[in-house]
C-alpha positions as CSV (number, residue, x, y, z in Angstrom):
1,M,124.9,88.8,117.5
2,N,124.3,92.5,117.6
3,L,120.6,93.4,117.1
4,N,121.5,96.8,115.6
5,D,123.1,95.0,112.6
6,L,119.8,93.3,111.6
7,P,117.6,94.7,108.8
8,G,114.8,97.0,110.2
9,A,116.5,97.4,113.5
10,E,116.1,101.2,113.3
11,L,112.3,100.6,113.5
12,I,112.0,97.5,115.6
13,L,114.3,98.4,118.5
14,P,112.6,101.7,119.2
15,G,109.3,99.9,118.9
16,L,110.3,97.5,121.6
17,D,111.2,100.4,123.8
18,D,107.9,102.0,123.1
19,L,106.0,98.9,124.0
20,Q,107.9,98.6,127.2
21,G,107.1,102.2,128.0
22,E,103.4,101.5,127.3
23,K,103.3,103.5,124.1
24,A,101.4,101.1,121.8
25,N,100.4,103.6,119.1
26,T,103.8,104.4,117.5
27,V,104.9,103.0,114.1
28,G,107.6,100.9,115.7
29,S,105.4,99.4,118.4
30,L,102.8,98.5,115.8
31,L,105.4,96.8,113.6
32,V,106.5,94.7,116.6
33,A,102.8,93.9,117.3
34,I,102.3,92.8,113.7
35,A,105.4,90.7,113.7
36,S,104.5,89.0,116.9
37,T,101.2,87.7,115.4
38,C,103.1,86.3,112.4
39,A,105.4,84.3,114.8
40,D,102.4,82.6,116.3
41,A,101.2,81.2,112.9
């Protein structure tokens, strides 16, 4: 499976990179943070 083929990949993948680079205030990183809290529910 290629993650680039998934819906929203253009926002999520850069967000993951941002979080890894400790940039937690970008749109992508915030989307990843929101999604991670939904996965815990």
